[in-house]
KOLSE-565041 format. One record per atom (N, C-alpha, C): residue in one letter; x, y, z. Coordinates in steps of 0.001 Angstrom, whole numbers, plus 500000, padded with zeros to 6 digits. Example, Ala and Ser with C-alpha at 12.3 -4.5 7.8 and 13.67 -1.06 7.14 Angstrom:
2
A513190494310507800/A512300495500507800/A513200496700507800/S512850497750507080/S513670498940507140/S512900500030507870/
***
This chain:
187
M353442741508755447/M354756741745756024/M354855740952757317/S355914740202757501/S356058739402758716/S356412740296759885/S356132739791761087/S356449740599762259/S357955740784762392/H358730739788761935/H360185739922762006/H360673741072761127/S360182741144759888/S360658742195758989/S360200743573759435/S359037743660760089/S358601744973760556/S359347745387761819/Q359887744428762559/Q360618744745763784/Q362095745039763524/A362698744374762559/A364140744481762370/A364625745908762148/P364056746667761199/P364573748023761011/P364390748887762252/R363274748720762932/R363011749527764106/R364031749234765207/S364368747972765421/S365292747637766493/S366696748168766219/V367045748349764956/V368356748875764612/V368385750390764761/A367336751066764309/A367395752516764174/A366627753283765240/K365687752651765949/K364908753390766938/K365355752993768339/P365964753920769058/P366429753587770398/P365261753378771350/S365449752492772337/S364396752276773327/S364444753352774402/T365571754011774525/T365701755160775416/T366379756271774619/A366326757461775159/A366908758597774449/A368409758397774246/V368873758738773063/V370300758693772748/V370759760087772352/E372061760297772471/E372618761572772037/E372762761580770522/V372301762666769934/V372449762898768500/V373231764193768341/L374251764151767508/L375027765347767200/L374596765850765836/L374226767119765799/L373690767751764595/L374650768820764094/G374871768863762798/G375619769949762189/G374657771041761774/L374969772290762128/L374133773429761762/L374949774406760940/G374335774952759899/G375022775933759081/G374056776920758461/S374583778095758132/S373799779128757459/S374750780115756797/N374339780611755621/N375082781725755033/N374149782854754595/I372918782832755085/I371951783903754849/I371422784339756215/R371627785614756562/R371211786107757890/R371614785081758945/R372902784815758962/R373473783694759711/R373124783703761191/D373339784819761863/D373059784873763307/D371596784550763589/Y370711785210762865/Y369278785012763091/Y368871783559762848/H369218783009761688/H368761781656761359/H369349780605762294/L370603780754762672/L371199779768763584/L370610779883764984/Q370454781098765487/Q369856781263766822/Q368405780787766827/A367652781112765786/A366256780665765717/A366182779147765560/G367099778567764801/G367151777116764668/G367460776445765994/L368406777001766744/L368725776464768075/L367531776593769014/A366811777706768922/A365610777884769756/A364562776826769418/A364400776518768135/A363442775480767725/A363873774112768248/L365173773827768216/L365668772559768766/L365402772478770267/R365635773592770984/R365365773604772433/R363886773391772719/A363023774010771922/A361578773868772123/A361138772421771920/E361761771717771000/E361371770331770693/E362068769300771577/F363351769519771879/F364151768484772535/F364638768853773930/G364360770067774388/G364827770468775718/G366252770981775641/T367093770473776497/T368477770930776573/T369210770686775257/V369904771719774804/V370734771628773601/V372118772145773976/E373116771296773852/E374501771733774046/E375031772189772699/C375843773232772724/C376298773802771459/C377808774015771468/S378430773718770347/S379856773980770157/S380051775464769872/P381300775908769847/P381562777216769253/P381177777176767769/F380940778353767205/F380637778461765777/F381855779014765054/Y381953778640763780/Y383081779041762947/Y382570779555761614/E383308780529761071/E383031781007759721/E383987780308758765/S383439779886757624/S384271779262756596/S383706779602755224/A384558779478754231/A384131779730752853/A383095778696752434/A382221779095751527/A381264778152750945/A382039777046750229/V381507775831750280/V382139774673749639/V381246774197748500/G381825774040747318/G381084773501746185/G380389774537745325/F380423775798745743/F379818776868744951/F380384778199745419/A380249779234744575/A380687780579744938/A379537781251745676/G379697781449746962/G378643782065747756/G379216782719748991/S378354783361749743/S378761784007750988/S379288782972751972/P380195783381752864/P380723782456753863/P379613781932754786/F379835780746755298/F378908780101756226/F379376780260757660/Y378424780234758577/Y378689779966759986/Y378256778525760205/N379093777754760903/N378780776362761198/N379103776028762642/G378326775123763201/G378566774611764541/G377899773263764693/V378013772705765886/V377424771401766196/V376591771539767456/A375424770906767447/A374536770880768612/A374299769433769020/A374233769204770323/A373931767877770864/A372534767906771463/I371717766936771069/I370381766763771635/I370251765319772104/R369203765047772859/R368844763672773215/R367427763440772712/T367217762269772086/T365906761966771530/T365676760464771477/E364400760097771477/E363993758708771247/E363500758513769814/L363498759573769012/L363065759455767617/L364010758536766847/S363462757812765879/S364312757028764980/S365087757997764090/V366094757486763423/V366869758310762496/V365950758913761439/D365063758102760876/D364143758598759849/D363203759661760407/E362643759422761584/E361729760404762187/E362454761719762452/L363658761640763004/L364424762853763280/L364798763557761978/N365238762812760992/N365613763413759712/N364428764143759088/R363246763533759136/R362053764194758590/R361730765455759392/W361867765410760712/W361601766582761548/W362580767707761190/L363847767363761018/L364855768376760678/L364609768975759298/K364192768164758332/K363879768687756995/K362690769644757067/A361698769310757888/A360554770217758067/A361006771521758721/L361940771437759669/L362489772641760300/L363169773510759244/E364026772904758429/E364695773656757363/E363673774292756425/D362659773526756047/D361618774051755155/D360903775235755793/G360674775166757098/G360028776257757817/G360856777534757811/F362162777381757618/F363053778534757527/F363326778919756076/G362493778410755158/G362577778842753769/G363508778034752885/R363872776830753286/R364746775997752447/R364068775723751113/D364774776010750031/D364260775781748680/D364932774530748138/R364218773415748155/R364800772128747756/R364951771988746243/S364474772996745477/S364679772959744026/S366064773492743652/Q366760774099744607/Q368094774641744358/Q369121773506744286/P370279773773743658/P371336772752743614/P371756772335745025/K372333771132745125/K372784770613746420/K373711771609747110/F374654772157746371/F375575773138746934/F375066774524746583/S374395775161747533/S373847776499747323/S373662777165748678/S373314778442748648/S373114779192749885/S371968778596750692/R372062778757752019/R371079778172752926/R370710779166754022/N369396779284754265/N368957779988755470/N369383779180756686/L369037777890756657/L369374776991757761/L369566775594757199/D370679774989757543/D370983773615757150/D371255772849758436/V370532771754758660/V370718770943759861/V370826769486759431/D371951768860759759/D372206767479759360/D372515766614760571/I372047765380760539/I372412764406761566/I373848763976761283/L374741764214762245/L376135763797762103/L376349762426762727/T375814762234763935/T375880760944764621/T374579760722765370/C374284759454765629/C373122759067766437/C373573757910767318/G373905758247768568/G374441757225769456/G375687756614768838/D375774755283768899/D376938754610768319/D376626753951766978/L375501754339766361/L375136753772765061/L376169754153764008/H376487753211763123/H377357753530761999/H376940752701760804/G377127753297759622/G376668752695758378/G375486753486757842/W374793752904756876/W373606753549756313/W372403753123757133/I371809754066757846/I370666753802758715/I369484754598758176/E368455753908757721/E367245754560757214/E367572755676756219/G368511755390755316/G368860756338754267/G369814757441754673/V370330757393755901/V371250758421756394/V372583757754756722/Q373680758301756183/Q375000757760756484/Q375460758274757840/L375805757352758737/L376264757696760081/L377594757008760368/P378582757749760901/P378549759202760958/P378547759793759546/R378029760987759445/R377935761658758141/R379341761829757563/S379485761570756286/S380818761552755666/S381545762893755771/E380824763999755847/E381450765321755927/E382335765478757161/V382088764703758209/V382898764858759422/V384351764491759167/F384610763698758145/F385967763255757860/F386687764134756843/R385983765111756248/R386644765901755205/R386411767407755272/H385605767882756202/H385360769326756284/H385626769833757703/A386539770791757792/A386872771367759095/A385654771993759761/F384747772586758973/F383595773265759562/F382640772296760255/V382801770993760033/V382025769981760753/V382884769350761847/L384095768938761501/L384943768208762444/L385413769065763614/K385820770304763375/K386337771145764468/K385269771394765533/P384038771812765174/P383027771971766221/P382706770651766936/L382724769539766204/L382514768226766824/L383601767953767855/A384852768186767474/A385974767961768385/A385929768921769571/D385440770141769358/D385290771089770467/D384237770608771460/L383101770148770936/L381975769760771787/L382201768417772471/R382763767457771772/R382955766099772298/R384376765604772011/P385405766265772587/P386782765864772273/P387080764411772648/Q386462763908773701/Q386688762523774130/Q385631761567773586/G384685762079772805/G383635761235772239/G384190760285771194/Q383741759052771252/Q384198758018770316/Q383562758223768944/V384367758173767895/V383851758199766533/V383152756856766306/P381841756844766032/P381140755566765857/P381798754683764792/G382036753427765165/G382646752475764252/G384158752558764181/E384779753420764992/E386232753593764967/E386794753542766381/Q388104753466766465/Q388793753446767755/Q389324754824768140/R388969755858767376/R389464757209767638/R388385758059768280/T388834759101768967/T387904760109769476/T387852761254768471/W386841762121768644/W386737763293767761/W387963764182767914/G388462764335769151/G389663765138769373/G390879764555768671/E391015763225768726/E392135762573768042/E392024762736766533/L390823762591766010/L390621762750764569/L390983764165764132/W390547765177764907/W390893766560764572/W392410766746764613/A393073766201765638/A394527766334765747/A395234765678764563/Q394671764594764040/Q395293763873762930/Q395108764570761590/I393923765122761331/I393671765653759981/I393275767121759935/G393071767751761069/G392566769124761091/G393408770122760330/D394736769984760418/D395618770940759744/D395531770861758226/S395042769740757708/S394970769571756254/S393648770071755672/L392750770527756531/L391422770951756077/L391360772465755910/Q390227772964755398/Q390088774384755090/Q390159775251756357/P390590776512756194/P390703777400757353/P389336777797757916/L389328777996759230/L388127778417759958/L388443779654760769/H387403780440761045/H387549781624761886/H386463781573762950/P386842781550764243/P385819781505765294/P384948782754765262/V383652782575765531/V382704783692765574/V381792783523766783/E381251784627767242/E380225784625768288/E378905784968767624/L377894784139767842/L376573784456767296/L375956785595768087/A375340786534767371/A374588787598768035/A373359786975768686/P372948787482769856/P371725786962770479/P370540787100769529/L369573786212769677/L368423786187768776/L367715787533768728/A367505788157769864/A366773789428769895/A367470790497769057/S368798790523769068/S369504791559768310/S369639791205766834/S369299789976766454/S369405789603765045/S368045789514764360/L366985789879765081/L365646789872764490/L365513790994763471/P364758790761762405/P364548791830761424/P363733792968762035/L363997794164761591/L363247795327762071/L361967795483761267/G360927795984761947/G359674796282761263/G358909795099761006/
***
């Protein structure tokens, strides 16, 4: 392998300094507990985590319990692939069953929505994630957290995008997550 080919992917996907990554979080099984514990794991690994409000919405693509969804902002120097693998391990640690259909109930679902200003397919991950353009449960928390944030590859902000298409998307209901201590299982 030439030094050029080994350097090219890294220079595109691995930041030389920490960049902001926006993550979508969701759960429809013991929602408060899994989301609070997931946020605690993100804080333990990445330090400061900014969080949007959370919303309840109907399951999409299957008949299941409603989800709670929100967006978290972290800063990291990990490449997209390294971060994606770390997030998949986090989901697995919370009991994610990857043998289940794509659209199924989740203890914890964490997806990379954006990574700095990267756009396109980066190390097997579409950025920004396509769901931000078609699901209120992703776009609304994004617009809440970063209303003036630029949509990577576009001339719009998240707030402008929500104002343009938000009314045409599925209904959401704001929720407050119970603190982690009060959502822990008894016994």
